[in-house]
PDB file of N, CA, C and O in Angstrom:
ATOM      1  N   MET A   1      67.146  85.818  89.336  1.00  0.00           N
ATOM      2  CA  MET A   1      68.563  85.655  89.610  1.00  0.00           C
ATOM      3  C   MET A   1      69.303  85.244  88.323  1.00  0.00           C
ATOM      4  O   MET A   1      70.395  85.730  88.028  1.00  0.00           O
ATOM      5  N   TYR A   2      68.674  84.345  87.581  1.00  0.00           N
ATOM      6  CA  TYR A   2      69.284  83.898  86.330  1.00  0.00           C
ATOM      7  C   TYR A   2      69.430  85.056  85.348  1.00  0.00           C
ATOM      8  O   TYR A   2      70.445  85.177  84.662  1.00  0.00           O
ATOM      9  N   LEU A   3      68.405  85.904  85.290  1.00  0.00           N
ATOM     10  CA  LEU A   3      68.439  87.046  84.380  1.00  0.00           C
ATOM     11  C   LEU A   3      69.583  87.991  84.733  1.00  0.00           C
ATOM     12  O   LEU A   3      70.236  88.538  83.844  1.00  0.00           O
ATOM     13  N   LEU A   4      69.826  88.183  86.031  1.00  0.00           N
ATOM     14  CA  LEU A   4      70.919  89.056  86.453  1.00  0.00           C
ATOM     15  C   LEU A   4      72.258  88.536  85.941  1.00  0.00           C
ATOM     16  O   LEU A   4      73.085  89.306  85.453  1.00  0.00           O
ATOM     17  N   HIS A   5      72.466  87.229  86.053  1.00  0.00           N
ATOM     18  CA  HIS A   5      73.724  86.652  85.585  1.00  0.00           C
ATOM     19  C   HIS A   5      73.856  86.771  84.067  1.00  0.00           C
ATOM     20  O   HIS A   5      74.943  87.028  83.550  1.00  0.00           O
ATOM     21  N   GLU A   6      72.754  86.584  83.365  1.00  0.00           N
ATOM     22  CA  GLU A   6      72.788  86.731  81.910  1.00  0.00           C
ATOM     23  C   GLU A   6      73.120  88.167  81.512  1.00  0.00           C
ATOM     24  O   GLU A   6      73.943  88.393  80.626  1.00  0.00           O
ATOM     25  N   LEU A   7      72.484  89.129  82.161  1.00  0.00           N
ATOM     26  CA  LEU A   7      72.747  90.533  81.851  1.00  0.00           C
ATOM     27  C   LEU A   7      74.173  90.923  82.207  1.00  0.00           C
ATOM     28  O   LEU A   7      74.813  91.682  81.480  1.00  0.00           O
ATOM     29  N   THR A   8      74.671  90.404  83.322  1.00  0.00           N
ATOM     30  CA  THR A   8      76.040  90.702  83.729  1.00  0.00           C
ATOM     31  C   THR A   8      77.034  90.142  82.713  1.00  0.00           C
ATOM     32  O   THR A   8      77.983  90.824  82.326  1.00  0.00           O
ATOM     33  N   ALA A   9      76.815  88.909  82.288  1.00  0.00           N
ATOM     34  CA  ALA A   9      77.707  88.298  81.298  1.00  0.00           C
ATOM     35  C   ALA A   9      77.663  89.075  79.981  1.00  0.00           C
ATOM     36  O   ALA A   9      78.699  89.290  79.351  1.00  0.00           O
ATOM     37  N   PHE A  10      76.482  89.490  79.569  1.00  0.00           N
ATOM     38  CA  PHE A  10      76.352  90.267  78.336  1.00  0.00           C
ATOM     39  C   PHE A  10      77.083  91.596  78.456  1.00  0.00           C
ATOM     40  O   PHE A  10      77.768  92.015  77.524  1.00  0.00           O
ATOM     41  N   ALA A  11      76.940  92.264  79.607  1.00  0.00           N
ATOM     42  CA  ALA A  11      77.606  93.550  79.807  1.00  0.00           C
ATOM     43  C   ALA A  11      79.124  93.389  79.797  1.00  0.00           C
ATOM     44  O   ALA A  11      79.838  94.239  79.265  1.00  0.00           O
ATOM     45  N   ILE A  12      79.611  92.310  80.378  1.00  0.00           N
ATOM     46  CA  ILE A  12      81.056  92.078  80.407  1.00  0.00           C
ATOM     47  C   ILE A  12      81.590  91.851  78.993  1.00  0.00           C
ATOM     48  O   ILE A  12      82.603  92.436  78.608  1.00  0.00           O
ATOM     49  N   VAL A  13      80.917  91.014  78.232  1.00  0.00           N
ATOM     50  CA  VAL A  13      81.370  90.737  76.864  1.00  0.00           C
ATOM     51  C   VAL A  13      81.297  92.000  76.011  1.00  0.00           C
ATOM     52  O   VAL A  13      82.231  92.305  75.269  1.00  0.00           O
ATOM     53  N   LEU A  14      80.199  92.729  76.115  1.00  0.00           N
ATOM     54  CA  LEU A  14      80.043  93.952  75.337  1.00  0.00           C
ATOM     55  C   LEU A  14      81.095  94.988  75.727  1.00  0.00           C
ATOM     56  O   LEU A  14      81.686  95.633  74.861  1.00  0.00           O
ATOM     57  N   GLY A  15      81.328  95.147  77.022  1.00  0.00           N
ATOM     58  CA  GLY A  15      82.338  96.092  77.480  1.00  0.00           C
ATOM     59  C   GLY A  15      83.737  95.696  77.052  1.00  0.00           C
ATOM     60  O   GLY A  15      84.540  96.547  76.670  1.00  0.00           O
ATOM     61  N   TYR A  16      84.030  94.402  77.115  1.00  0.00           N
ATOM     62  CA  TYR A  16      85.345  93.918  76.702  1.00  0.00           C
ATOM     63  C   TYR A  16      85.587  94.195  75.222  1.00  0.00           C
ATOM     64  O   TYR A  16      86.646  94.694  74.843  1.00  0.00           O
ATOM     65  N   VAL A  17      84.611  93.874  74.400  1.00  0.00           N
ATOM     66  CA  VAL A  17      84.759  94.090  72.958  1.00  0.00           C
ATOM     67  C   VAL A  17      84.900  95.578  72.650  1.00  0.00           C
ATOM     68  O   VAL A  17      85.755  95.973  71.857  1.00  0.00           O
ATOM     69  N   SER A  18      84.068  96.396  73.273  1.00  0.00           N
ATOM     70  CA  SER A  18      84.141  97.834  72.994  1.00  0.00           C
ATOM     71  C   SER A  18      85.462  98.421  73.483  1.00  0.00           C
ATOM     72  O   SER A  18      86.014  99.319  72.847  1.00  0.00           O
ATOM     73  N   LEU A  19      85.968  97.923  74.601  1.00  0.00           N
ATOM     74  CA  LEU A  19      87.241  98.423  75.112  1.00  0.00           C
ATOM     75  C   LEU A  19      88.392  98.030  74.187  1.00  0.00           C
ATOM     76  O   LEU A  19      89.292  98.833  73.941  1.00  0.00           O
ATOM     77  N   LYS A  20      88.366  96.813  73.680  1.00  0.00           N
ATOM     78  CA  LYS A  20      89.435  96.369  72.788  1.00  0.00           C
ATOM     79  C   LYS A  20      89.368  97.093  71.446  1.00  0.00           C
ATOM     80  O   LYS A  20      90.401  97.353  70.830  1.00  0.00           O
ATOM     81  N   VAL A  21      88.177  97.415  70.998  1.00  0.00           N
ATOM     82  CA  VAL A  21      88.043  98.124  69.724  1.00  0.00           C
ATOM     83  C   VAL A  21      88.458  99.579  69.887  1.00  0.00           C
ATOM     84  O   VAL A  21      89.150 100.133  69.032  1.00  0.00           O
ATOM     85  N   ALA A  22      88.035 100.196  70.984  1.00  0.00           N
ATOM     86  CA  ALA A  22      88.312 101.614  71.178  1.00  0.00           C
ATOM     87  C   ALA A  22      89.780 101.860  71.529  1.00  0.00           C
ATOM     88  O   ALA A  22      90.363 102.855  71.099  1.00  0.00           O
ATOM     89  N   ARG A  23      90.377 100.959  72.307  1.00  0.00           N
ATOM     90  CA  ARG A  23      91.759 101.152  72.745  1.00  0.00           C
ATOM     91  C   ARG A  23      92.537  99.864  72.517  1.00  0.00           C
ATOM     92  O   ARG A  23      92.637  99.043  73.429  1.00  0.00           O
ATOM     93  N   PRO A  24      93.081  99.669  71.345  1.00  0.00           N
ATOM     94  CA  PRO A  24      93.786  98.419  71.050  1.00  0.00           C
ATOM     95  C   PRO A  24      95.064  98.219  71.864  1.00  0.00           C
ATOM     96  O   PRO A  24      95.563  97.097  71.949  1.00  0.00           O
ATOM     97  N   GLY A  25      95.606  99.286  72.467  1.00  0.00           N
ATOM     98  CA  GLY A  25      96.840  99.149  73.226  1.00  0.00           C
ATOM     99  C   GLY A  25      96.656  98.588  74.624  1.00  0.00           C
ATOM    100  O   GLY A  25      97.641  98.330  75.315  1.00  0.00           O
ATOM    101  N   VAL A  26      95.423  98.394  75.054  1.00  0.00           N
ATOM    102  CA  VAL A  26      95.157  97.890  76.401  1.00  0.00           C
ATOM    103  C   VAL A  26      95.425  96.388  76.428  1.00  0.00           C
ATOM    104  O   VAL A  26      94.979  95.652  75.548  1.00  0.00           O
ATOM    105  N   SER A  27      96.158  95.943  77.446  1.00  0.00           N
ATOM    106  CA  SER A  27      96.500  94.523  77.515  1.00  0.00           C
ATOM    107  C   SER A  27      95.297  93.693  77.962  1.00  0.00           C
ATOM    108  O   SER A  27      94.347  94.211  78.549  1.00  0.00           O
ATOM    109  N   TYR A  28      95.360  92.406  77.672  1.00  0.00           N
ATOM    110  CA  TYR A  28      94.285  91.501  78.076  1.00  0.00           C
ATOM    111  C   TYR A  28      94.199  91.411  79.593  1.00  0.00           C
ATOM    112  O   TYR A  28      93.103  91.314  80.143  1.00  0.00           O
ATOM    113  N   PHE A  29      95.347  91.441  80.280  1.00  0.00           N
ATOM    114  CA  PHE A  29      95.349  91.346  81.734  1.00  0.00           C
ATOM    115  C   PHE A  29      94.632  92.537  82.362  1.00  0.00           C
ATOM    116  O   PHE A  29      93.816  92.366  83.267  1.00  0.00           O
ATOM    117  N   ASP A  30      94.936  93.745  81.882  1.00  0.00           N
ATOM    118  CA  ASP A  30      94.270  94.935  82.418  1.00  0.00           C
ATOM    119  C   ASP A  30      92.767  94.885  82.180  1.00  0.00           C
ATOM    120  O   ASP A  30      91.977  95.238  83.055  1.00  0.00           O
ATOM    121  N   THR A  31      92.385  94.447  80.998  1.00  0.00           N
ATOM    122  CA  THR A  31      90.961  94.347  80.677  1.00  0.00           C
ATOM    123  C   THR A  31      90.289  93.303  81.557  1.00  0.00           C
ATOM    124  O   THR A  31      89.190  93.529  82.064  1.00  0.00           O
ATOM    125  N   ALA A  32      90.945  92.164  81.741  1.00  0.00           N
ATOM    126  CA  ALA A  32      90.374  91.108  82.580  1.00  0.00           C
ATOM    127  C   ALA A  32      90.235  91.580  84.023  1.00  0.00           C
ATOM    128  O   ALA A  32      89.228  91.294  84.671  1.00  0.00           O
ATOM    129  N   MET A  33      91.230  92.296  84.531  1.00  0.00           N
ATOM    130  CA  MET A  33      91.152  92.798  85.905  1.00  0.00           C
ATOM    131  C   MET A  33      90.037  93.829  86.050  1.00  0.00           C
ATOM    132  O   MET A  33      89.334  93.848  87.060  1.00  0.00           O
ATOM    133  N   LEU A  34      89.878  94.679  85.049  1.00  0.00           N
ATOM    134  CA  LEU A  34      88.825  95.691  85.083  1.00  0.00           C
ATOM    135  C   LEU A  34      87.452  95.043  85.172  1.00  0.00           C
ATOM    136  O   LEU A  34      86.643  95.421  86.019  1.00  0.00           O
ATOM    137  N   PHE A  35      87.183  94.081  84.314  1.00  0.00           N
ATOM    138  CA  PHE A  35      85.859  93.480  84.299  1.00  0.00           C
ATOM    139  C   PHE A  35      85.650  92.505  85.444  1.00  0.00           C
ATOM    140  O   PHE A  35      84.514  92.296  85.872  1.00  0.00           O
ATOM    141  N   THR A  36      86.727  91.899  85.952  1.00  0.00           N
ATOM    142  CA  THR A  36      86.586  91.063  87.141  1.00  0.00           C
ATOM    143  C   THR A  36      86.190  91.912  88.340  1.00  0.00           C
ATOM    144  O   THR A  36      85.325  91.517  89.122  1.00  0.00           O
ATOM    145  N   SER A  37      86.813  93.068  88.490  1.00  0.00           N
ATOM    146  CA  SER A  37      86.449  93.943  89.603  1.00  0.00           C
ATOM    147  C   SER A  37      85.048  94.512  89.414  1.00  0.00           C
ATOM    148  O   SER A  37      84.318  94.689  90.389  1.00  0.00           O
ATOM    149  N   LEU A  38      84.668  94.797  88.182  1.00  0.00           N
ATOM    150  CA  LEU A  38      83.312  95.268  87.908  1.00  0.00           C
ATOM    151  C   LEU A  38      82.287  94.198  88.271  1.00  0.00           C
ATOM    152  O   LEU A  38      81.279  94.493  88.912  1.00  0.00           O
ATOM    153  N   LEU A  39      82.542  92.966  87.864  1.00  0.00           N
ATOM    154  CA  LEU A  39      81.637  91.866  88.183  1.00  0.00           C
ATOM    155  C   LEU A  39      81.563  91.648  89.691  1.00  0.00           C
ATOM    156  O   LEU A  39      80.482  91.416  90.234  1.00  0.00           O
ATOM    157  N   GLY A  40      82.708  91.722  90.368  1.00  0.00           N
ATOM    158  CA  GLY A  40      82.710  91.576  91.821  1.00  0.00           C
ATOM    159  C   GLY A  40      81.895  92.657  92.501  1.00  0.00           C
ATOM    160  O   GLY A  40      81.168  92.383  93.455  1.00  0.00           O
ATOM    161  N   GLY A  41      82.009  93.878  92.019  1.00  0.00           N
ATOM    162  CA  GLY A  41      81.228  94.975  92.596  1.00  0.00           C
ATOM    163  C   GLY A  41      79.742  94.788  92.388  1.00  0.00           C
ATOM    164  O   GLY A  41      78.951  95.045  93.296  1.00  0.00           O
ATOM    165  N   ILE A  42      79.353  94.345  91.211  1.00  0.00           N
ATOM    166  CA  ILE A  42      77.930  94.098  90.939  1.00  0.00           C
ATOM    167  C   ILE A  42      77.405  92.988  91.843  1.00  0.00           C
ATOM    168  O   ILE A  42      76.316  93.110  92.405  1.00  0.00           O
ATOM    169  N   ASN A  43      78.163  91.915  91.986  1.00  0.00           N
ATOM    170  CA  ASN A  43      77.717  90.802  92.826  1.00  0.00           C
ATOM    171  C   ASN A  43      77.658  91.193  94.294  1.00  0.00           C
ATOM    172  O   ASN A  43      76.735  90.783  94.999  1.00  0.00           O
ATOM    173  N   LEU A  44      78.624  91.981  94.774  1.00  0.00           N
ATOM    174  CA  LEU A  44      78.572  92.435  96.164  1.00  0.00           C
ATOM    175  C   LEU A  44      77.357  93.312  96.412  1.00  0.00           C
ATOM    176  O   LEU A  44      76.695  93.188  97.442  1.00  0.00           O
ATOM    177  N   TYR A  45      77.065  94.195  95.470  1.00  0.00           N
ATOM    178  CA  TYR A  45      75.892  95.055  95.601  1.00  0.00           C
ATOM    179  C   TYR A  45      74.615  94.212  95.637  1.00  0.00           C
ATOM    180  O   TYR A  45      73.736  94.442  96.468  1.00  0.00           O
ATOM    181  N   TRP A  46      74.521  93.241  94.735  1.00  0.00           N
ATOM    182  CA  TRP A  46      73.328  92.405  94.659  1.00  0.00           C
ATOM    183  C   TRP A  46      73.162  91.582  95.936  1.00  0.00           C
ATOM    184  O   TRP A  46      72.051  91.469  96.455  1.00  0.00           O
ATOM    185  N   CYS A  47      74.250  91.008  96.447  1.00  0.00           N
ATOM    186  CA  CYS A  47      74.173  90.232  97.689  1.00  0.00           C
ATOM    187  C   CYS A  47      73.777  91.125  98.857  1.00  0.00           C
ATOM    188  O   CYS A  47      73.001  90.712  99.718  1.00  0.00           O
ATOM    189  N   GLY A  48      74.301  92.339  98.893  1.00  0.00           N
ATOM    190  CA  GLY A  48      73.923  93.281  99.943  1.00  0.00           C
ATOM    191  C   GLY A  48      72.451  93.616  99.893  1.00  0.00           C
ATOM    192  O   GLY A  48      71.796  93.693 100.932  1.00  0.00           O
ATOM    193  N   GLU A  49      71.923  93.817  98.702  1.00  0.00           N
ATOM    194  CA  GLU A  49      70.488  94.090  98.553  1.00  0.00           C
ATOM    195  C   GLU A  49      69.660  92.914  99.055  1.00  0.00           C
ATOM    196  O   GLU A  49      68.658  93.108  99.744  1.00  0.00           O
ATOM    197  N   LEU A  50      70.072  91.697  98.714  1.00  0.00           N
ATOM    198  CA  LEU A  50      69.333  90.521  99.163  1.00  0.00           C
ATOM    199  C   LEU A  50      69.359  90.391 100.678  1.00  0.00           C
ATOM    200  O   LEU A  50      68.345  90.047 101.286  1.00  0.00           O
ATOM    201  N   ILE A  51      70.507  90.661 101.295  1.00  0.00           N
ATOM    202  CA  ILE A  51      70.614  90.573 102.752  1.00  0.00           C
ATOM    203  C   ILE A  51      69.723  91.608 103.418  1.00  0.00           C
ATOM    204  O   ILE A  51      69.032  91.301 104.389  1.00  0.00           O
ATOM    205  N   ILE A  52      69.734  92.832 102.904  1.00  0.00           N
ATOM    206  CA  ILE A  52      68.909  93.892 103.487  1.00  0.00           C
ATOM    207  C   ILE A  52      67.430  93.550 103.357  1.00  0.00           C
ATOM    208  O   ILE A  52      66.671  93.719 104.312  1.00  0.00           O
ATOM    209  N   ARG A  53      67.013  93.071 102.192  1.00  0.00           N
ATOM    210  CA  ARG A  53      65.603  92.705 102.002  1.00  0.00           C
ATOM    211  C   ARG A  53      65.209  91.550 102.900  1.00  0.00           C
ATOM    212  O   ARG A  53      64.114  91.544 103.464  1.00  0.00           O
ATOM    213  N   ASN A  54      66.093  90.570 103.037  1.00  0.00           N
ATOM    214  CA  ASN A  54      65.804  89.407 103.868  1.00  0.00           C
ATOM    215  C   ASN A  54      65.654  89.814 105.333  1.00  0.00           C
ATOM    216  O   ASN A  54      64.740  89.350 106.015  1.00  0.00           O
ATOM    217  N   ARG A  55      66.538  90.671 105.817  1.00  0.00           N
ATOM    218  CA  ARG A  55      66.447  91.132 107.204  1.00  0.00           C
ATOM    219  C   ARG A  55      65.165  91.921 107.445  1.00  0.00           C
ATOM    220  O   ARG A  55      64.502  91.740 108.466  1.00  0.00           O
ATOM    221  N   ALA A  56      64.817  92.794 106.506  1.00  0.00           N
ATOM    222  CA  ALA A  56      63.596  93.588 106.652  1.00  0.00           C
ATOM    223  C   ALA A  56      62.371  92.682 106.644  1.00  0.00           C
ATOM    224  O   ALA A  56      61.433  92.901 107.411  1.00  0.00           O
ATOM    225  N   SER A  57      62.372  91.681 105.795  1.00  0.00           N
ATOM    226  CA  SER A  57      61.248  90.750 105.725  1.00  0.00           C
ATOM    227  C   SER A  57      61.130  89.953 107.019  1.00  0.00           C
ATOM    228  O   SER A  57      60.029  89.766 107.537  1.00  0.00           O
ATOM    229  N   ARG A  58      62.261  89.482 107.542  1.00  0.00           N
ATOM    230  CA  ARG A  58      62.241  88.735 108.802  1.00  0.00           C
ATOM    231  C   ARG A  58      61.773  89.603 109.955  1.00  0.00           C
ATOM    232  O   ARG A  58      60.994  89.163 110.800  1.00  0.00           O
ATOM    233  N   ARG A  59      62.253  90.837 109.985  1.00  0.00           N
ATOM    234  CA  ARG A  59      61.852  91.763 111.041  1.00  0.00           C
ATOM    235  C   ARG A  59      60.343  92.019 110.987  1.00  0.00           C
ATOM    236  O   ARG A  59      59.676  92.058 112.021  1.00  0.00           O
ATOM    237  N   ARG A  60      59.819  92.191 109.783  1.00  0.00           N
ATOM    238  CA  ARG A  60      58.385  92.424 109.601  1.00  0.00           C
ATOM    239  C   ARG A  60      57.583  91.195 110.038  1.00  0.00           C
ATOM    240  O   ARG A  60      56.546  91.335 110.687  1.00  0.00           O
ATOM    241  N   GLN A  61      58.050  90.000 109.692  1.00  0.00           N
ATOM    242  CA  GLN A  61      57.354  88.777 110.083  1.00  0.00           C
ATOM    243  C   GLN A  61      57.361  88.602 111.597  1.00  0.00           C
ATOM    244  O   GLN A  61      56.355  88.202 112.182  1.00  0.00           O
ATOM    245  N   ASN A  62      58.492  88.900 112.232  1.00  0.00           N
ATOM    246  CA  ASN A  62      58.568  88.790 113.693  1.00  0.00           C
ATOM    247  C   ASN A  62      57.631  89.772 114.367  1.00  0.00           C
ATOM    248  O   ASN A  62      56.995  89.445 115.369  1.00  0.00           O
ATOM    249  N   GLN A  63      57.542  90.983 113.817  1.00  0.00           N
ATOM    250  CA  GLN A  63      56.664  91.989 114.401  1.00  0.00           C
ATOM    251  C   GLN A  63      55.197  91.589 114.228  1.00  0.00           C
ATOM    252  O   GLN A  63      54.397  91.773 115.145  1.00  0.00           O
ATOM    253  N   GLU A  64      54.842  91.049 113.073  1.00  0.00           N
ATOM    254  CA  GLU A  64      53.470  90.593 112.854  1.00  0.00           C
ATOM    255  C   GLU A  64      53.127  89.441 113.785  1.00  0.00           C
ATOM    256  O   GLU A  64      52.013  89.375 114.306  1.00  0.00           O
ATOM    257  N   ALA A  65      54.073  88.532 113.999  1.00  0.00           N
ATOM    258  CA  ALA A  65      53.838  87.405 114.903  1.00  0.00           C
ATOM    259  C   ALA A  65      53.656  87.896 116.335  1.00  0.00           C
ATOM    260  O   ALA A  65      52.829  87.362 117.074  1.00  0.00           O
ATOM    261  N   ALA A  66      54.421  88.903 116.726  1.00  0.00           N
ATOM    262  CA  ALA A  66      54.296  89.450 118.082  1.00  0.00           C
ATOM    263  C   ALA A  66      52.967  90.185 118.245  1.00  0.00           C
ATOM    264  O   ALA A  66      52.367  90.149 119.320  1.00  0.00           O
ATOM    265  N   ASN A  67      52.510  90.845 117.197  1.00  0.00           N
ATOM    266  CA  ASN A  67      51.247  91.581 117.276  1.00  0.00           C
ATOM    267  C   ASN A  67      50.044  90.650 117.336  1.00  0.00           C
ATOM    268  O   ASN A  67      49.051  90.972 117.989  1.00  0.00           O
ATOM    269  N   THR A  68      50.113  89.509 116.671  1.00  0.00           N
ATOM    270  CA  THR A  68      48.981  88.582 116.669  1.00  0.00           C
ATOM    271  C   THR A  68      48.948  87.717 117.917  1.00  0.00           C
ATOM    272  O   THR A  68      47.901  87.168 118.259  1.00  0.00           O
ATOM    273  N   ALA A  69      50.074  87.588 118.599  1.00  0.00           N
ATOM    274  CA  ALA A  69      50.126  86.717 119.791  1.00  0.00           C
ATOM    275  C   ALA A  69      49.507  87.337 121.013  1.00  0.00           C
ATOM    276  O   ALA A  69      49.484  86.717 122.076  1.00  0.00           O
TER     277      ALA A  69
END
């Protein structure tokens, strides 16, 4: 989990710098909104993956418990 946050922060900083270098006319607000929405999308995807894995794991554990009982 820590690695994901580190990689996300690195990607945001790298993207911000490259965007400002490539297009100097872009405002700071537009850039901040772009990367905030990007970060939000990454976090929503990651949380969704965790929820799906957790549900599948719980379902599997319940089925194993029912089979052994």
